[in-house]
C-alpha positions as CSV (number, residue, x, y, z in Angstrom):
1,X,0.0,0.0,0.0
2,X,1.4,3.4,-0.9
3,X,1.6,6.2,1.7
4,X,0.2,9.6,1.2
5,X,1.6,12.3,3.5
6,X,-0.7,15.2,4.4
7,X,0.8,18.6,5.4
8,X,-0.8,22.0,6.1
9,X,0.6,24.4,3.6
10,X,3.0,24.4,0.7
11,X,6.1,25.2,2.7
12,X,5.8,22.0,4.8
13,X,4.9,20.0,1.7
14,X,8.0,21.1,-0.1
15,X,10.3,20.2,2.8
16,X,8.6,16.8,3.2
17,X,9.0,16.0,-0.5
18,X,12.7,16.7,-0.2
19,X,12.9,14.6,3.0
20,X,11.3,11.7,1.1
21,X,13.8,12.1,-1.7
22,X,16.7,12.1,0.7
23,X,15.3,8.9,2.3
24,X,14.9,7.3,-1.1
25,X,11.1,6.9,-0.8
26,X,8.5,7.5,-3.5
27,X,5.6,8.3,-1.2
28,X,3.2,11.1,-2.3
29,X,2.6,14.4,-0.5
30,X,-0.6,16.4,-0.5
31,X,-0.7,19.9,1.0
32,X,-3.8,21.4,2.6
33,X,-3.8,24.9,1.2
34,X,-6.4,26.6,3.3
35,X,-5.5,28.4,6.6
36,X,-8.2,27.7,9.0
37,X,-6.9,30.0,11.7
38,X,-8.8,32.9,10.1
39,X,-12.2,33.6,8.6
40,X,-15.5,31.7,8.8
41,X,-15.3,27.9,9.5
42,X,-19.0,27.1,9.9
43,X,-19.6,27.6,6.1
44,X,-19.1,25.6,2.9
45,X,-16.3,25.8,0.4
46,X,-18.0,28.5,-1.6
47,X,-18.1,30.8,1.4
48,X,-14.5,30.1,2.2
49,X,-13.5,30.9,-1.4
50,X,-15.4,34.2,-1.3
51,X,-13.8,35.1,2.0
52,X,-10.3,34.5,0.6
53,X,-10.8,36.2,-2.8
54,X,-9.8,39.7,-1.8
55,X,-6.4,38.3,-0.8
56,X,-5.9,35.8,-3.5
57,X,-7.3,36.6,-6.9
58,X,-9.0,33.7,-8.7
59,X,-9.7,31.5,-5.7
60,X,-12.7,29.3,-6.4
61,X,-14.8,26.8,-4.5
62,X,-13.1,23.9,-6.4
63,X,-9.8,25.0,-4.9
64,X,-11.0,23.8,-1.5
65,X,-13.1,20.8,-2.5
66,X,-10.4,19.0,-4.5
67,X,-8.4,18.3,-1.4
68,X,-11.2,16.5,0.4
69,X,-12.3,14.7,-2.7
70,X,-8.9,13.3,-3.0
71,X,-8.8,12.2,0.6
72,X,-12.3,10.6,0.4
73,X,-11.5,8.4,-2.6
74,X,-7.9,7.4,-2.0
75,X,-7.0,3.9,-0.8
76,X,-3.5,5.0,0.3
77,X,-2.3,4.8,3.9
78,X,-2.7,8.4,5.2
79,X,-0.1,10.1,7.4
80,X,-1.0,13.5,8.8
81,X,1.9,15.8,9.9
82,X,1.3,18.7,12.3
83,X,2.6,20.6,15.3
84,X,0.4,21.5,18.2
85,X,2.3,24.8,18.8
86,X,1.4,26.1,15.3
87,X,-2.1,27.6,15.0
88,X,-2.4,26.8,11.3
89,X,-1.3,23.2,11.7
90,X,-3.4,22.5,14.8
91,X,-6.5,24.0,13.2
92,X,-6.0,21.7,10.2
93,X,-5.5,18.7,12.5
94,X,-8.8,19.4,14.3
95,X,-10.7,20.0,11.0
96,X,-9.2,16.8,9.6
97,X,-10.5,14.7,12.6
98,X,-13.9,16.3,12.1
99,X,-14.0,15.4,8.4
100,X,-12.6,11.8,8.8
101,X,-15.2,10.8,11.4
102,X,-13.6,7.6,12.7
103,X,-11.8,6.7,9.5
104,X,-8.3,5.3,10.3
105,X,-5.1,7.2,9.7
106,X,-1.7,7.8,11.2
107,X,-0.2,11.0,12.6
108,X,3.3,12.5,13.1
109,X,3.1,15.1,15.8
110,X,6.4,17.0,15.7
111,X,5.8,19.1,18.9
112,X,7.8,17.0,21.3
113,X,10.6,16.0,19.0
114,X,14.2,16.9,19.8
115,X,16.0,17.7,16.6
116,X,19.6,18.8,15.9
117,X,20.3,22.4,15.0
118,X,22.9,23.5,12.5
119,X,26.6,23.2,13.4
120,X,28.3,26.6,13.5
121,X,32.0,27.3,13.6
122,X,32.8,23.6,14.4
123,X,30.5,23.6,17.5
124,X,28.2,20.7,17.8
125,X,24.6,21.7,17.2
126,X,22.2,22.0,20.1
127,X,18.8,20.3,19.9
128,X,15.5,22.1,19.7
129,X,11.8,21.3,19.7
130,X,10.0,22.5,16.5
131,X,6.8,24.5,16.7
132,X,5.7,23.5,13.2
133,X,6.4,21.1,10.4
134,X,7.0,24.1,8.2
135,X,9.9,25.1,10.3
136,X,11.8,21.8,10.1
137,X,14.5,21.3,7.6
138,X,14.2,18.4,5.1
139,X,17.2,16.5,6.5
140,X,15.6,16.4,9.9
141,X,12.2,15.5,8.6
142,X,13.8,12.5,6.8
143,X,14.9,11.1,10.2
144,X,11.3,10.9,11.6
145,X,9.5,9.4,8.6
146,X,9.0,6.2,10.6
147,X,7.5,8.0,13.6
148,X,3.9,7.7,12.4
149,X,1.5,6.3,15.0
150,X,-2.2,5.2,14.6
151,X,-4.7,7.7,15.8
152,X,-6.3,6.7,19.1
153,X,-10.2,6.7,18.9
154,X,-10.5,8.8,22.1
155,X,-8.1,11.4,20.8
156,X,-9.9,11.5,17.5
157,X,-13.2,12.1,19.3
158,X,-11.7,14.9,21.5
159,X,-10.4,16.6,18.3
160,X,-13.7,16.4,16.6
161,X,-15.5,17.9,19.6
162,X,-12.9,20.7,19.7
163,X,-13.5,21.6,16.1
164,X,-17.3,21.5,16.7
165,X,-16.8,24.0,19.5
166,X,-14.7,26.3,17.4
167,X,-17.1,26.1,14.5
168,X,-19.9,27.1,16.8
169,X,-17.9,30.1,18.0
170,X,-16.9,30.9,14.4
171,X,-14.5,33.7,15.5
172,X,-12.4,35.8,13.1
173,X,-9.2,34.2,14.4
174,X,-8.0,31.1,16.1
175,X,-4.8,31.1,18.2
176,X,-2.8,28.5,20.2
177,X,-2.9,28.6,24.0
178,X,-1.6,26.3,26.7
179,X,-4.9,24.5,26.6
180,X,-5.2,24.2,22.8
181,X,-6.8,26.2,20.1
182,X,-8.9,29.2,21.2
183,X,-11.1,31.7,19.4
184,X,-9.9,35.3,19.1
185,X,-11.5,38.6,18.1
186,X,-10.9,40.5,14.9
187,X,-8.6,43.1,16.6
188,X,-6.5,40.5,18.4
189,X,-3.3,41.4,16.6
190,X,-4.0,45.1,16.2
191,X,-2.3,46.3,19.4
192,X,0.9,44.6,18.4
193,X,0.8,46.0,14.9
194,X,0.3,49.5,16.2
195,X,3.2,49.1,18.6
196,X,5.5,48.1,15.8
197,X,4.4,51.2,13.8
198,X,6.0,54.6,14.5
199,X,5.5,58.3,13.8
200,X,8.1,57.8,11.0
201,X,7.4,56.2,7.7
202,X,8.0,52.4,7.5
203,X,7.3,49.9,4.8
204,X,4.2,47.9,5.6
205,X,6.2,44.7,5.0
206,X,8.6,45.8,7.8
207,X,5.8,46.2,10.3
208,X,4.3,42.9,9.3
209,X,7.6,41.1,9.7
210,X,8.3,42.7,13.0
211,X,4.9,41.8,14.3
212,X,5.2,38.2,13.0
213,X,8.3,37.8,15.1
214,X,6.3,38.5,18.2
215,X,4.1,35.5,17.5
216,X,6.5,32.6,16.8
217,X,7.6,31.7,20.3
218,X,6.3,29.8,22.2
219,X,3.5,29.5,19.7
220,X,3.5,30.2,16.0
221,X,0.3,32.1,15.7
222,X,-0.2,34.1,12.4
223,X,1.2,34.6,8.9
224,X,1.8,37.7,6.9
225,X,-1.5,37.7,4.9
226,X,-3.7,38.3,7.9
227,X,-1.4,40.9,9.5
228,X,-1.3,42.7,6.2
229,X,-5.1,42.6,6.1
230,X,-5.3,44.1,9.6
231,X,-2.9,46.9,8.7
232,X,-5.2,47.8,5.8
233,X,-8.2,47.8,8.2
234,X,-6.2,50.1,10.6
235,X,-5.5,52.5,7.7
236,X,-9.2,52.5,6.8
237,X,-10.1,53.2,10.4
238,X,-7.6,56.2,10.6
239,X,-5.4,54.6,13.1
240,X,-2.5,54.5,10.6
241,X,-1.7,56.7,7.7
242,X,-0.6,55.2,4.4
243,X,1.5,56.5,1.5
244,X,0.9,54.4,-1.6
245,X,-1.4,51.5,-2.2
246,X,-2.0,49.6,1.2
247,X,-2.7,46.4,-0.8
248,X,0.9,46.4,-1.8
249,X,2.8,45.9,1.4
250,X,6.2,45.9,-0.3
251,X,5.9,49.4,-1.6
252,X,3.3,51.1,0.7
253,X,4.6,53.0,3.7
254,X,2.7,53.6,6.9
255,X,3.0,55.7,10.0
256,X,1.1,56.6,13.1
257,X,-1.0,59.7,12.8
258,X,0.9,62.8,13.8
C-alpha cells in the first residue's frame, strides 16, 4: 500500500518532498492549502473561497473541494503531519479529525521531537523542539519518517469535539494557547501592529515582519497575509496613515497619525 503524507501548507509539503527524496522513498505528499486560523469555518467551500478572494485573486470553490475529494476516494495509507504549537497546523489537524469521522489514519506530531540544530564554527549543534512542520529542515524530517502512530479513537473524538466548538464560535481568528486552540476577536493582533508602527514612515512589510516575530515563540500564531489585512483595516479606520497602495505591502509605507 502506498503512503500519502498530508501537510498543512506548501512550505511544509516542499520540505517533506525533499525529505522523502533524501530517504529514497516514492511516497506522495498532498498539501492542505487553506489556513483555518482565520475567517469563517462554519460555512461551505464556496463561502471560504469568497472570503479569501480579496487576498488571492481567482480563488474558487473547487480550490478547497479538490483536497477533500482526493482524501475521500484514496486507498492510500494516510499520514498526517502537524505541530500542536502552530495555530495553522493545529487548526487543520482538528478539522481533519472532524472530516474523517472515525476513518483510520496515522499521525506524526512534531511538537515533542528533539531535533539537531545547525553546526556553527565547528561547534556541535544544540537540539530544539520544533513548533511547526513548516519550520523543520528536510534532512531532519527525513529522520522521523517512521515515527507515524495510529490515531487513538479517544483522541480523535476529542479533536472532533474541539472543532465543533470552534465552528460554533466561528470567530475571526483562532490562536494556540496552553490549553489548545482558542477563538480570538478580529482586533486580536491590532495592538501589536500599532506598537510596531511609529511616527516615522516604514514599509508595511517591515511592520508585518516585526509583528510576526512576536508570535512565533512559544506558539506560531499568524502569517503575513492576515497581519497585512489588519494593517489595511487600521489604515481605513484612521489609526494608521498610508503612503501608496495599502494592498501592496512591499511598496506602501505607513506611520502613526501625527
